[in-house]
Backbone as a printed PyTorch tensor [residue, N CA C, xyz], in Angstrom:
tensor([[[330.4070,  34.7400,  74.2470],
         [329.7980,  34.3600,  72.7640],
         [329.3570,  36.1370,  72.4270]],

        [[328.8750,  36.1780,  71.6580],
         [328.1180,  36.7980,  70.6810],
         [326.6930,  37.3240,  70.6830]],

        [[325.8590,  38.1600,  71.1980],
         [323.9380,  38.3740,  71.6240],
         [323.4520,  37.8670,  70.6930]],

        [[324.3450,  38.0310,  69.6460],
         [323.3240,  36.9760,  68.1640],
         [323.6520,  35.8380,  68.0420]],

        [[324.4290,  35.1140,  68.7510],
         [324.7900,  33.9410,  68.4620],
         [323.7520,  33.6140,  69.9130]],

        [[323.5210,  33.9840,  71.0240],
         [322.7840,  33.5940,  72.0120],
         [321.2990,  33.4980,  71.0840]],

        [[320.8310,  34.3540,  70.6550],
         [319.2540,  34.8780,  70.8870],
         [318.9010,  32.9760,  68.7870]],

        [[320.0970,  33.5070,  68.7610],
         [319.6760,  32.1920,  67.9790],
         [319.7860,  30.8350,  67.8320]],

        [[320.2790,  30.7100,  69.3050],
         [320.5030,  29.5570,  70.2240],
         [319.1960,  29.4170,  70.5870]],

        [[318.8880,  29.9270,  71.1070],
         [317.7070,  30.2860,  72.1790],
         [316.1650,  29.6460,  70.5690]],

        [[316.2670,  30.8460,  70.0440],
         [315.2820,  30.3520,  69.7330],
         [315.2060,  29.2450,  68.5230]],

        [[316.3950,  28.2830,  68.1440],
         [316.3160,  27.2290,  67.6790],
         [316.4330,  26.3850,  68.6050]],

        [[316.6620,  26.5850,  70.2750],
         [315.8810,  25.6590,  70.7250],
         [315.0180,  25.5240,  71.0610]],

        [[314.0950,  26.3810,  70.7740],
         [312.4770,  26.5750,  70.8770],
         [311.8350,  26.5710,  69.6800]],

        [[312.6440,  26.2040,  68.5330],
         [311.5730,  25.4470,  67.3890],
         [312.2320,  23.9030,  67.7700]],

        [[313.1960,  23.3140,  68.1090],
         [312.8440,  22.5710,  67.9590],
         [312.6570,  21.8320,  69.8390]],

        [[311.8400,  22.7890,  70.7980],
         [311.0630,  22.4280,  71.4610],
         [310.0280,  22.3570,  70.8390]],

        [[309.1650,  22.3950,  69.7880],
         [307.6940,  22.8610,  68.9090],
         [307.9300,  21.8710,  68.3480]],

        [[309.0650,  21.5050,  67.3620],
         [309.2490,  20.1990,  66.7290],
         [308.6460,  18.6220,  67.8500]],

        [[309.9830,  18.7860,  68.7530],
         [309.4090,  17.4440,  69.5370],
         [308.0070,  17.0940,  70.5390]],

        [[307.4670,  18.0810,  70.1100],
         [305.7640,  17.9480,  71.1280],
         [304.8500,  18.0060,  69.7870]],

        [[305.3710,  18.0680,  68.6750],
         [304.3880,  18.0810,  67.5600],
         [303.4580,  18.8660,  67.6560]],

        [[304.3290,  20.3980,  68.2370],
         [303.1030,  21.0490,  68.1380],
         [303.2470,  21.9530,  66.8150]],

        [[302.5240,  23.0030,  65.9450],
         [303.1430,  24.2220,  65.6040],
         [302.8440,  25.8670,  65.7530]],

        [[302.9220,  26.6110,  65.0040],
         [303.8540,  28.1470,  65.2490],
         [302.2000,  28.8420,  65.8980]],

        [[300.8920,  28.3870,  64.8080],
         [300.1790,  29.0120,  64.9050],
         [299.5660,  28.5340,  66.7220]],

        [[299.4120,  27.1380,  67.0620],
         [298.4220,  26.4280,  68.4840],
         [300.1270,  27.5990,  69.6110]],

        [[300.9850,  27.2940,  69.4830],
         [302.2840,  28.0720,  70.2250],
         [301.3470,  29.6970,  69.7000]],

        [[301.6320,  29.6190,  69.5530],
         [301.5080,  31.6810,  69.7100],
         [300.3420,  31.8530,  70.0800]],

        [[299.3790,  31.2520,  69.6860],
         [298.5620,  31.3440,  70.5220],
         [298.2250,  31.4630,  71.4940]],

        [[298.4470,  30.3740,  72.3550],
         [298.7360,  29.6480,  73.8040],
         [300.0170,  30.3700,  74.5440]],

        [[300.9790,  30.9220,  73.6400],
         [301.5900,  32.0200,  74.1950],
         [301.3630,  33.6220,  73.8740]],

        [[300.4580,  34.1610,  73.6680],
         [299.3430,  35.6730,  72.8590],
         [299.7820,  35.8970,  72.1000]],

        [[301.0750,  36.4260,  71.5940],
         [302.2600,  36.4970,  70.6200],
         [301.3220,  36.1400,  68.9390]],

        [[301.2250,  36.9930,  68.3000],
         [300.8010,  36.4650,  66.5520],
         [301.5210,  35.4170,  66.4810]],

        [[301.4880,  34.9770,  64.9600],
         [301.4470,  34.0700,  64.3030],
         [303.0070,  34.8440,  63.9010]],

        [[303.0950,  35.5220,  63.1510],
         [304.2950,  36.7930,  63.2270],
         [305.4060,  36.9650,  63.5000]],

        [[304.6580,  37.6900,  64.6570],
         [305.6860,  37.9530,  66.0680],
         [306.5710,  37.2300,  66.4660]],

        [[305.8190,  35.4360,  66.6080],
         [306.7680,  33.8120,  66.8130],
         [307.2220,  33.5410,  65.7940]],

        [[307.0470,  33.9530,  64.2950],
         [307.8710,  33.6030,  63.6960],
         [308.7960,  34.3190,  63.6930]],

        [[308.9600,  35.7180,  63.7740],
         [310.2470,  36.1240,  63.6090],
         [310.9370,  36.1900,  64.5880]],

        [[310.7980,  35.5070,  66.0350],
         [311.7790,  35.2750,  66.6190],
         [312.4160,  33.7270,  66.8130]],

        [[311.8230,  32.7400,  66.0480],
         [312.2070,  31.2450,  65.4400],
         [312.5890,  31.8490,  64.7430]],

        [[312.9730,  32.5370,  63.5480],
         [313.6750,  33.6190,  63.1040],
         [314.9340,  34.4530,  63.3360]],

        [[315.0440,  34.2670,  64.4730],
         [316.2550,  34.8380,  64.8160],
         [316.1140,  37.1150,  64.6870]],

        [[315.1820,  37.2140,  64.1230],
         [315.2760,  38.8130,  63.9350],
         [315.0330,  39.5340,  65.0360]],

        [[313.5550,  39.5280,  65.6240],
         [313.4320,  39.5660,  66.7030],
         [313.6710,  38.7420,  68.9020]],

        [[314.3040,  39.1100,  69.0920],
         [314.4680,  38.2630,  70.7000],
         [313.2850,  38.1980,  71.2240]],

        [[313.4260,  37.0350,  72.2560],
         [312.0390,  36.7830,  72.5920],
         [312.4870,  37.5120,  73.8280]],

        [[311.4540,  38.0680,  74.6740],
         [311.8850,  38.2450,  76.3100],
         [311.3410,  37.0890,  76.5180]],

        [[311.2220,  37.1300,  78.4390],
         [311.4090,  36.1790,  79.0960],
         [310.4670,  35.3280,  79.3180]],

        [[308.9530,  36.6200,  79.4010],
         [308.4980,  36.3860,  79.6980],
         [306.8780,  35.1210,  78.9150]],

        [[307.8140,  35.5450,  77.4690],
         [307.1270,  35.0900,  76.2160],
         [307.9270,  33.4820,  76.0460]],

        [[308.7570,  33.6380,  76.3260],
         [309.5130,  32.4290,  76.8930],
         [308.6560,  31.3880,  77.6940]],

        [[308.4460,  31.7920,  78.8500],
         [307.6820,  31.3570,  80.3560],
         [306.1450,  30.4960,  79.9100]],

        [[305.6000,  31.7430,  78.5830],
         [304.2910,  31.0060,  77.7200],
         [304.7950,  30.1900,  76.5890]],

        [[305.7320,  30.0990,  76.1220],
         [305.6360,  28.7710,  75.6550],
         [306.0780,  28.0230,  76.5330]],

        [[306.9130,  27.7350,  77.1750],
         [307.3950,  26.4650,  78.0410],
         [306.0930,  25.9130,  78.8840]],

        [[305.4660,  26.8580,  79.0760],
         [303.8840,  25.8900,  79.5010],
         [303.2110,  25.5260,  79.0710]],

        [[303.2820,  26.3230,  77.5320],
         [302.0190,  25.0490,  77.0740],
         [303.1610,  24.6230,  76.8590]],

        [[304.2230,  24.2100,  75.6130],
         [304.3920,  23.0910,  75.9050],
         [305.1280,  21.7170,  76.9710]],

        [[305.3460,  22.2320,  78.3360],
         [305.0990,  21.8670,  79.5670],
         [306.6070,  21.2900,  79.6150]],

        [[307.4180,  22.2250,  79.1910],
         [308.9160,  22.1820,  79.8890],
         [309.5750,  22.7060,  80.1180]],

        [[310.8880,  23.2970,  81.5980],
         [310.8340,  24.6370,  82.2560],
         [311.5260,  25.2820,  81.0050]],

        [[311.2970,  26.6460,  81.8240],
         [312.6010,  28.2710,  80.7410],
         [313.4280,  27.6340,  80.6710]],

        [[313.7320,  27.0680,  80.8900],
         [314.9920,  26.5710,  81.9500],
         [315.9020,  26.5140,  80.2180]],

        [[315.7280,  25.1820,  80.2770],
         [315.8270,  24.1280,  78.2840],
         [316.2860,  25.2280,  77.2820]],

        [[314.9320,  26.4340,  77.6880],
         [315.6250,  27.8870,  76.0330],
         [316.9620,  28.5370,  77.0920]],

        [[317.0760,  28.4540,  77.6760],
         [318.2080,  29.4430,  78.2090],
         [319.4390,  29.1900,  78.8830]],

        [[319.7760,  28.0110,  78.8940],
         [320.6740,  27.0030,  79.4150],
         [321.9530,  28.0130,  78.7020]],

        [[322.0370,  28.4880,  77.2140],
         [323.2880,  28.2800,  76.5770],
         [323.5210,  29.9170,  77.1650]],

        [[322.6370,  30.1970,  77.4670],
         [322.8880,  31.7240,  77.8010],
         [323.8670,  31.7430,  79.7350]],

        [[323.7750,  30.5270,  80.7170],
         [324.6380,  30.4520,  81.3760],
         [325.7640,  30.2570,  81.9770]]])
């Protein structure tokens, strides 16, 4: 599987998790200790998520980071 596809799929899973939690980019970015624009870049697939960022996002949304990474396994 292509790395770019994997990164886009991870970003898509994060977007869905944010929506399902009823949250927003600003709140998630604050909780993950990254800027709004950095999070938007990751959500739009322009920049890859780092594992520690996914852990912080998952922690804020109260979901396991494995939900974002299932596709990569």
